[in-house]
C-alpha positions, 0 to 999 in steps of 0.5 A: 500500500502506498501512503503519501503524507503531507506535512504543514510547513514542509515543501516535500511529502513523505512517501512510503510503502506499507504492508498494512491495509488501507483500512488500518492506515485510515484508522490510525490517521483518524485516531491521530486527527481525533486526538486519541494519539498525538503522533501518526505512526506508520511502519514501512515494508522495511520495518522503519517507523515514520512518526508525524505529529498529528497537529502537523498533518496536512493530508494523507493519500492512501492508494495502491502502489504504481507498478513501474514498467521496465523494458521495451514493449509495443504501445 
């Protein structure tokens, strides 16, 4: 699952590939925005944790990863 996180006052977004389902990521984002958690904590495919203060979230985009095509092919 590809997750893009926009952070206030930051020109770049955070992009990570997560093994969590879309529902799990959405639940964690909702809890952070509702004030139940002060940090949005997500773990990527490599086991690294990404922590973002909930009050600094600008947006979170949840979607399927894009598959990059390699090689030559007929269009």
